[in-house]
C-alpha positions as CSV (number, residue, x, y, z in Angstrom):
1,M,-14.7,-11.7,-74.9
2,P,-17.6,-10.5,-77.1
3,S,-20.8,-10.6,-75.7
4,N,-23.5,-12.9,-76.9
5,L,-27.7,-12.2,-76.8
6,I,-29.1,-16.2,-76.7
7,P,-32.8,-16.9,-75.9
8,F,-33.7,-18.3,-72.3
9,W,-36.7,-19.7,-70.5
10,D,-39.1,-17.7,-68.5
11,L,-38.3,-17.3,-64.7
12,S,-38.9,-15.3,-62.2
13,G,-37.5,-14.3,-58.7
14,L,-40.1,-16.6,-56.8
15,Q,-38.4,-19.8,-55.2
16,C,-38.3,-22.1,-52.5
17,F,-36.8,-25.8,-51.9
18,E,-35.9,-28.4,-49.4
19,G,-32.8,-30.2,-48.3
20,M,-32.3,-33.9,-48.0
21,K,-29.7,-36.8,-48.1
22,A,-30.0,-40.1,-49.5
23,Y,-27.5,-42.8,-47.5
24,K,-25.9,-46.1,-48.2
25,T,-26.5,-48.5,-44.9
26,I,-23.4,-48.9,-43.3
27,N,-24.0,-53.1,-43.5
28,D,-25.3,-53.1,-47.2
29,E,-24.1,-50.2,-50.0
30,T,-27.4,-51.7,-52.0
31,D,-29.4,-50.5,-49.2
32,I,-30.1,-47.0,-49.7
33,R,-32.9,-44.8,-47.4
34,L,-33.8,-41.3,-46.7
35,F,-34.7,-40.1,-43.4
36,R,-37.9,-38.8,-43.2
37,P,-38.8,-37.8,-46.4
38,E,-42.1,-37.1,-45.5
39,L,-41.3,-33.9,-43.1
40,N,-39.7,-32.4,-46.2
41,M,-42.7,-32.1,-48.6
42,K,-45.1,-30.9,-45.5
43,R,-42.5,-28.2,-45.3
44,L,-42.3,-27.7,-49.0
45,K,-46.2,-27.6,-49.7
46,N,-46.1,-24.9,-47.0
47,S,-43.6,-23.2,-48.3
48,M,-45.4,-22.8,-51.8
49,D,-48.2,-22.1,-50.3
50,R,-46.5,-18.8,-48.3
51,L,-45.5,-17.9,-51.8
52,A,-48.9,-18.4,-53.5
53,M,-47.6,-21.0,-55.8
54,P,-50.2,-23.2,-57.6
55,G,-50.3,-27.1,-57.1
56,S,-49.0,-26.8,-53.1
57,N,-51.8,-29.4,-52.3
58,F,-48.9,-32.2,-55.0
59,D,-49.1,-36.0,-53.6
60,P,-46.1,-36.1,-51.1
61,E,-45.9,-39.6,-51.6
62,E,-45.8,-38.9,-55.7
63,L,-42.7,-36.8,-55.1
64,I,-41.0,-38.7,-52.7
65,R,-41.4,-41.9,-55.4
66,C,-40.0,-39.6,-58.1
67,I,-37.1,-38.2,-55.8
68,G,-36.4,-42.5,-54.9
69,E,-36.6,-43.2,-58.4
70,L,-33.9,-39.8,-59.4
71,V,-32.0,-41.6,-56.5
72,R,-32.0,-45.2,-57.9
73,V,-30.7,-43.7,-61.0
74,D,-28.2,-42.0,-59.3
75,Q,-26.6,-44.1,-56.8
76,D,-23.4,-44.5,-58.4
77,W,-22.6,-40.7,-57.4
78,I,-23.8,-41.9,-53.4
79,P,-20.4,-42.0,-51.5
80,S,-20.1,-45.1,-48.6
81,G,-19.2,-44.1,-45.2
82,E,-20.8,-42.6,-42.3
83,G,-20.5,-38.8,-43.2
84,Y,-21.3,-39.5,-46.7
85,S,-24.7,-39.3,-48.5
86,L,-26.0,-37.5,-51.9
87,Y,-27.5,-34.5,-51.3
88,L,-31.0,-34.0,-52.4
89,R,-32.4,-30.2,-53.8
90,P,-36.1,-30.2,-54.6
91,T,-36.5,-27.2,-55.8
92,V,-39.9,-24.8,-57.4
93,I,-39.3,-21.8,-59.3
94,A,-41.8,-19.8,-60.8
95,T,-41.6,-19.4,-64.8
96,H,-44.6,-16.9,-65.7
97,P,-43.7,-15.4,-68.5
98,Y,-43.9,-11.6,-66.9
99,L,-42.2,-9.4,-64.9
100,G,-45.3,-8.1,-63.1
101,V,-45.7,-9.1,-59.0
102,S,-47.9,-10.9,-59.0
103,P,-48.7,-14.7,-58.1
104,P,-47.2,-17.2,-60.6
105,D,-49.2,-19.0,-62.9
106,D,-46.2,-21.7,-64.1
107,L,-44.1,-23.7,-62.1
108,L,-40.6,-25.8,-62.8
109,L,-40.1,-28.2,-59.7
110,Y,-36.7,-30.0,-60.2
111,V,-34.2,-32.0,-58.1
112,I,-30.8,-31.4,-58.0
113,T,-28.0,-34.1,-56.6
114,S,-24.6,-33.6,-55.4
115,P,-22.5,-36.1,-53.4
116,V,-21.5,-34.7,-50.0
117,G,-18.5,-35.8,-47.5
118,P,-18.7,-35.4,-43.6
119,Y,-20.0,-31.9,-42.9
120,Y,-16.6,-31.9,-40.2
121,A,-13.9,-32.9,-42.2
122,S,-11.4,-32.2,-39.4
123,G,-13.6,-33.6,-36.6
124,F,-16.2,-32.4,-34.5
125,D,-15.6,-29.3,-34.5
126,P,-17.4,-26.4,-32.1
127,V,-18.3,-22.9,-33.4
128,R,-18.1,-19.6,-32.1
129,L,-20.8,-17.8,-32.7
130,T,-21.5,-13.5,-32.4
131,A,-25.0,-11.8,-31.8
132,D,-23.8,-8.4,-32.0
133,T,-25.8,-7.5,-35.1
134,P,-27.8,-5.0,-36.5
135,Y,-29.4,-7.3,-38.4
136,V,-32.6,-9.4,-38.5
137,R,-33.1,-12.9,-40.0
138,A,-37.1,-12.7,-40.0
139,W,-40.0,-11.5,-38.1
140,P,-43.4,-12.4,-37.0
141,G,-45.9,-12.3,-40.3
142,G,-42.6,-12.7,-42.8
143,S,-41.3,-15.8,-43.9
144,G,-39.3,-17.3,-41.5
145,N,-40.7,-20.6,-41.1
146,S,-41.1,-21.0,-45.0
147,K,-38.0,-22.2,-46.8
148,V,-37.9,-19.6,-49.8
149,G,-34.7,-18.6,-51.4
150,G,-35.3,-15.0,-50.2
151,N,-34.7,-16.1,-46.5
152,Y,-31.3,-16.5,-47.0
153,A,-29.8,-14.1,-49.3
154,P,-30.1,-11.1,-47.1
155,T,-28.1,-13.6,-44.9
156,M,-24.8,-13.6,-47.0
157,K,-23.2,-9.6,-45.6
158,P,-24.1,-10.5,-41.8
159,G,-22.2,-14.1,-42.1
160,R,-19.2,-12.7,-43.9
161,D,-19.1,-9.6,-41.7
162,A,-19.2,-12.2,-38.3
163,A,-16.4,-14.1,-40.0
164,A,-14.6,-11.4,-40.2
165,K,-14.5,-10.7,-36.5
166,G,-13.4,-14.4,-36.4
167,Y,-16.7,-15.8,-35.5
168,S,-18.6,-18.9,-37.3
169,Q,-22.1,-17.9,-37.7
170,I,-24.6,-15.4,-36.2
171,L,-27.0,-16.4,-33.4
172,W,-30.1,-14.3,-34.8
173,V,-31.8,-12.6,-31.7
174,F,-35.5,-10.9,-32.5
175,G,-37.3,-7.9,-30.2
176,E,-36.3,-5.6,-27.1
177,K,-36.1,-8.7,-25.3
178,E,-33.1,-10.0,-27.6
179,E,-34.9,-13.4,-28.2
180,V,-33.2,-16.3,-29.5
181,T,-33.9,-17.6,-32.9
182,E,-31.9,-19.6,-34.8
183,V,-28.5,-19.9,-35.4
184,G,-26.5,-19.5,-39.1
185,A,-29.1,-21.5,-41.1
186,M,-30.4,-23.9,-38.1
187,N,-32.1,-24.6,-35.5
188,V,-30.5,-23.9,-31.7
189,F,-30.5,-25.9,-28.8
190,F,-30.1,-25.0,-25.1
191,L,-29.1,-27.4,-22.3
192,L,-29.4,-25.6,-18.9
193,E,-30.3,-25.7,-15.4
194,N,-33.4,-24.4,-14.4
195,K,-32.7,-22.6,-10.9
196,E,-37.0,-21.8,-10.9
197,N,-37.7,-25.5,-10.7
198,G,-34.4,-26.9,-8.3
199,R,-31.9,-26.6,-11.0
200,R,-33.3,-29.3,-12.8
201,R,-32.0,-29.5,-16.3
202,E,-34.1,-28.9,-19.2
203,L,-33.3,-28.9,-23.1
204,V,-34.9,-25.2,-24.8
205,T,-35.5,-24.5,-28.3
206,P,-37.4,-21.6,-29.1
207,P,-41.3,-22.5,-30.5
208,L,-42.8,-22.2,-33.8
209,D,-46.1,-20.4,-33.2
210,R,-44.9,-16.7,-34.0
211,G,-43.9,-18.0,-37.6
212,D,-40.5,-16.5,-37.8
213,I,-38.3,-20.2,-37.4
214,L,-38.0,-23.1,-39.7
215,P,-39.6,-26.2,-38.6
216,G,-36.5,-28.2,-38.9
217,V,-36.6,-32.2,-39.7
218,T,-33.6,-32.6,-37.4
219,R,-34.9,-30.2,-34.6
220,Q,-38.4,-32.4,-34.9
221,S,-36.4,-35.3,-34.5
222,I,-34.2,-34.3,-31.9
223,L,-37.2,-33.2,-29.8
224,E,-39.0,-36.2,-30.1
225,L,-36.1,-38.4,-29.3
226,C,-34.8,-36.3,-25.9
227,G,-39.0,-36.6,-25.2
228,E,-38.7,-40.3,-25.2
229,W,-35.6,-40.7,-23.4
230,G,-37.5,-38.7,-20.2
231,E,-33.9,-37.8,-18.5
232,F,-34.4,-33.9,-18.8
233,D,-37.4,-31.3,-19.3
234,V,-38.0,-30.7,-22.8
235,V,-39.6,-27.2,-23.8
236,E,-40.0,-25.3,-26.6
237,R,-40.3,-21.6,-25.1
238,W,-38.1,-18.2,-26.0
239,I,-35.3,-18.1,-24.5
240,T,-33.5,-14.6,-24.1
241,M,-29.4,-13.6,-24.2
242,P,-29.8,-12.0,-20.9
243,E,-30.7,-15.5,-19.6
244,I,-28.1,-17.4,-21.6
245,R,-25.6,-14.7,-20.0
246,D,-26.8,-15.2,-16.8
247,A,-27.0,-19.5,-16.7
248,A,-23.5,-18.8,-18.1
249,E,-22.4,-16.6,-14.8
250,E,-23.9,-18.7,-12.3
251,G,-22.6,-22.2,-14.2
252,R,-26.1,-23.7,-15.4
253,L,-25.4,-23.2,-19.1
254,V,-24.3,-27.4,-19.7
255,E,-23.9,-27.0,-23.2
256,A,-25.4,-25.9,-26.6
257,F,-25.7,-26.9,-30.3
258,G,-27.4,-26.2,-33.3
259,A,-29.2,-28.9,-35.9
260,G,-29.6,-29.2,-39.3
261,T,-29.8,-31.6,-42.3
262,A,-25.8,-30.5,-43.3
263,A,-24.2,-31.1,-40.0
264,I,-27.0,-32.8,-37.8
265,V,-25.6,-31.5,-34.4
266,T,-23.1,-28.6,-34.1
267,P,-21.6,-28.1,-31.0
268,I,-21.3,-24.2,-29.5
269,S,-18.7,-23.5,-27.6
270,G,-18.8,-18.8,-27.4
271,I,-21.0,-16.4,-28.2
272,Q,-20.1,-12.5,-28.6
273,Y,-23.0,-10.4,-27.0
274,R,-22.5,-6.9,-26.0
275,G,-19.2,-6.8,-26.9
276,S,-17.7,-10.0,-24.1
277,D,-18.1,-13.6,-25.2
278,I,-20.1,-15.8,-23.3
279,E,-18.0,-19.1,-23.0
280,I,-19.7,-22.6,-23.3
281,P,-18.4,-26.0,-21.8
282,A,-17.7,-28.1,-25.7
283,T,-18.2,-30.4,-26.7
284,G,-21.6,-31.7,-24.6
285,D,-22.2,-35.4,-24.0
286,L,-26.0,-34.9,-25.5
287,T,-24.7,-33.2,-28.8
288,K,-22.6,-36.1,-29.3
289,R,-25.3,-38.5,-28.2
290,L,-27.5,-36.7,-30.4
291,F,-24.8,-37.2,-33.2
292,S,-24.6,-40.3,-32.8
293,D,-27.9,-41.9,-32.3
294,L,-29.2,-39.5,-35.2
295,M,-26.6,-40.4,-37.9
296,G,-26.8,-44.5,-36.6
297,I,-30.6,-44.2,-37.6
298,Q,-29.5,-42.4,-40.8
299,Y,-26.9,-45.0,-41.9
300,G,-29.0,-48.0,-40.4
301,R,-26.6,-48.7,-37.9
302,V,-29.6,-48.6,-35.1
303,E,-33.0,-48.9,-35.1
304,G,-34.8,-45.8,-35.1
305,P,-38.5,-45.0,-34.4
306,E,-40.8,-46.5,-37.1
307,G,-41.0,-44.5,-40.3
308,W,-38.0,-42.6,-40.0
309,S,-35.3,-44.7,-42.0
310,V,-37.4,-45.1,-45.2
311,R,-35.8,-47.6,-48.0
312,I,-36.1,-46.7,-51.6
């Protein structure tokens, strides 16, 4: 096939984006909702600011209204039933007409929509992870707490290598203490019995204060829901691979799961660490409960906290 030269538009490598969904409620398919869209807008503003993009002070309510209008136009593309939705990808790219490395003067904001089905096509299947990788996803002072394209591209090769060894995703760790940060492109949670406080159960997820972990919408929702239940301690602290290994060996590791927009929660049944597999009970009761409750709120099956399910 002969090559063709055609004019194109200006763009550069600077890019940030969001991941959202629009849902048809179970009892009324004309009732279409978003899930906590203000948190996505807050994160998009942070990502734009991290990339020195002008306009990061945009009005979040105005963009939510624009997205709502787009969803109304595309509502026939929203599949029906729990697990089905219209995926929304607000994206901002630089369009300045030069190749120099500098903050952009011009931007393009657009939103991609796509129908999606259940994340687990064959059921609520747990995943096995590997922490044995020489690669690092993010680091303090970097851009790990922003949803920018550059965070994801370098994870493709490590993810492929993990799959070749029979593992679904990578459990990312950082530093000499081997502190856990994220799983794949999701936040991560561990439910364990803390031997320092009489084996009281605590739900642990890494904190956001170091700047290398993405502030997930599902993550925040899980922390708030579990905090309201008051059935166990909900803790944001660093947890290390040696601590996870010891908890499993001592029978104190109850369950573990990843959390994100695509799957809501993903049960974890094992982690490869220093050549051996740490076995984790899966799928745990908390994982099942969170999956059911969050999906119920998203699809209007149950009433959630005020403002979580937003009609458009």
